[in-house]
C-alpha positions as CSV (number, residue, x, y, z in Angstrom):
1,M,79.4,68.4,47.4
2,P,75.7,68.6,48.5
3,E,73.7,71.5,47.4
4,E,72.7,74.0,50.1
5,T,69.7,76.2,50.1
6,P,70.2,79.9,49.4
7,K,69.4,80.8,53.0
8,E,72.3,78.6,54.3
9,Q,74.7,80.1,51.7
10,E,73.7,83.6,52.8
11,K,74.7,83.2,56.5
12,P,78.4,82.4,55.9
13,T,78.6,85.1,53.2
14,E,77.1,87.6,55.6
15,Q,79.5,86.6,58.4
16,L,82.4,86.8,55.9
17,Q,81.3,90.3,54.8
18,E,81.0,91.5,58.4
19,G,84.5,90.3,59.2
20,A,85.9,92.0,56.1
21,G,84.4,95.3,56.9
22,S,85.8,95.4,60.4
23,E,89.2,96.7,59.3
24,E,89.8,100.4,59.6
25,T,90.7,101.7,56.2
26,P,89.7,104.9,54.3
27,K,87.4,102.7,52.2
28,A,85.7,101.3,55.4
29,K,83.4,104.3,55.4
30,E,82.3,103.3,51.9
31,K,80.6,100.0,51.1
32,P,83.1,97.3,52.2
33,T,84.7,95.2,49.5
34,P,84.3,91.4,50.0
35,P,87.4,89.3,49.8
36,W,86.4,87.8,46.5
37,G,86.2,91.2,44.7
38,T,83.2,93.1,43.5
39,D,79.7,91.8,43.2
40,E,80.1,91.4,39.5
41,E,83.2,89.1,40.0
42,F,81.5,87.0,42.7
43,N,82.1,83.3,42.2
44,P,80.0,81.1,44.6
45,E,82.4,78.2,44.4
46,K,85.4,80.4,45.3
47,A,83.5,82.0,48.2
48,W,82.4,78.6,49.5
49,K,86.0,77.3,49.3
50,L,87.1,80.4,51.3
51,I,84.4,79.7,53.9
52,Q,85.4,76.1,54.2
53,D,89.1,77.0,54.5
54,L,88.4,79.5,57.2
55,R,86.3,77.0,59.1
56,S,89.1,74.5,58.9
57,D,91.6,77.0,60.1
58,K,89.3,77.9,63.0
59,D,88.9,74.2,63.9
60,K,92.7,73.8,63.9
61,L,93.3,76.9,66.1
62,K,90.5,76.2,68.6
63,P,92.6,73.6,70.6
64,L,95.5,76.0,70.7
65,A,93.3,78.8,71.9
66,D,91.8,76.6,74.6
67,K,95.2,75.5,75.8
68,A,96.4,79.2,75.9
69,R,93.2,80.0,77.9
70,E,94.0,77.1,80.3
71,L,97.5,78.3,80.8
72,E,96.4,81.9,81.4
73,D,93.8,80.7,84.0
74,A,96.5,78.5,85.7
75,Q,98.8,81.5,85.8
76,K,96.1,83.8,87.1
77,S,95.2,81.3,89.8
78,E,98.9,81.1,90.9
79,V,99.1,84.9,91.1
80,D,95.8,85.0,93.0
81,K,97.1,82.3,95.4
82,L,100.2,84.3,96.1
83,N,98.2,87.6,96.6
84,D,96.0,85.8,99.0
85,R,99.0,84.4,100.9
86,I,100.5,87.9,101.1
87,K,97.2,89.3,102.5
88,E,97.1,86.5,105.0
89,L,100.6,87.1,106.2
90,E,100.5,90.9,106.3
91,P,98.7,91.1,109.6
92,T,101.0,88.6,111.2
93,A,104.1,90.6,110.1
94,K,102.5,93.8,111.5
95,E,101.8,92.1,114.8
96,A,105.3,90.8,115.0
97,A,106.7,94.3,114.4
98,R,104.3,95.8,117.0
99,L,105.4,93.2,119.6
100,R,109.1,93.7,118.8
101,V,108.8,97.5,119.4
102,A,106.8,96.9,122.6
103,L,109.5,94.7,123.9
104,D,112.2,97.2,123.0
105,K,110.3,100.0,124.7
106,G,109.4,98.0,127.8
107,L,105.6,98.0,127.2
108,T,103.1,95.5,128.4
109,L,101.0,93.4,126.0
110,K,98.0,95.6,126.7
111,Q,100.0,98.7,125.9
112,A,101.4,97.1,122.8
113,K,97.9,96.6,121.4
114,R,97.4,100.4,121.4
115,L,100.4,101.0,119.1
116,S,99.6,102.0,115.6
117,G,101.7,102.4,112.5
118,D,102.7,100.6,109.3
119,T,106.5,100.5,109.9
120,E,108.6,99.8,112.9
121,E,109.7,103.4,112.9
122,E,106.1,104.6,113.1
123,L,105.3,102.0,115.9
124,A,108.4,103.2,117.8
125,A,107.4,106.8,117.6
126,D,103.9,105.9,118.8
127,A,105.3,103.9,121.7
128,D,107.4,106.9,122.7
129,D,104.2,109.1,122.6
130,L,102.3,106.5,124.7
131,L,105.1,106.4,127.3
132,E,105.2,110.2,127.4
133,D,101.4,110.3,127.9
134,L,101.7,107.8,130.7
135,G,104.3,110.0,132.3
136,T,106.7,107.1,132.9
137,R,109.4,105.3,131.1
138,P,109.2,101.7,132.2
139,T,112.4,99.8,132.5
140,I,112.8,96.2,131.8
141,P,112.9,94.5,135.2
142,T,116.2,93.0,136.3
143,R,116.9,90.5,139.1
144,P,117.9,92.1,142.4
145,S,121.5,91.5,143.4
146,G,120.6,90.2,146.9
147,Q,119.9,86.6,147.6
148,G,116.3,87.0,148.8
149,G,115.0,88.5,145.6
150,G,113.1,91.2,147.4
151,S,112.5,92.9,150.6
152,A,110.3,91.8,153.4
153,P,107.2,94.0,154.0
154,S,107.5,96.4,156.8
155,D,105.0,96.5,159.6
156,A,103.2,99.4,157.9
157,E,102.8,97.3,154.8
158,D,101.3,94.1,156.4
159,I,99.4,93.1,153.2
160,R,97.2,90.1,153.3
161,S,95.2,90.1,150.0
162,P,96.2,90.6,146.3
163,A,93.8,93.5,146.0
164,E,95.5,95.2,148.9
165,L,98.9,94.5,147.3
166,A,97.8,96.1,144.0
167,D,96.5,99.2,145.9
168,A,99.9,99.5,147.6
169,V,101.8,99.3,144.3
170,V,99.6,101.9,142.7
171,K,100.1,104.3,145.7
172,R,103.8,103.7,145.7
173,R,104.2,104.4,142.0
174,G,101.9,107.4,142.0
175,Y,99.5,106.3,139.3
């Protein structure tokens, strides 16, 4: 075994003493007792052997610790991926619920965008409030029973442009 300088021997001994004093015991408040006993019983060969054994144990455990860290990181990454996916799909699910309620209540897409709430029940209540504020309860259009699909405009309603048609509808519905 090659001889080491006193300075090199002091470092491992100091590290060993620091590690021994970290345990919480009633004697921890007093001067910590090194693993080899008292200072009078100190045996440098025994201390050096202890240091070498601890370093060997550390070298053996390092690959296991690295592998455990890798597995932990991989698990964490999988959990993070799933959380990101949930966050990504959450707005889509809320939008689907909003559109489902709007369809059930007979709202237009513009009106559906105004609905707020986290659950379908909250969205339905908001849709009812919106319909109440508008003063109408729209019905889902159905096909007329006649063959023509509508009525011919009367002479008073001789409409020639889309803007005029829109104005007539607004007047007829009382908006």
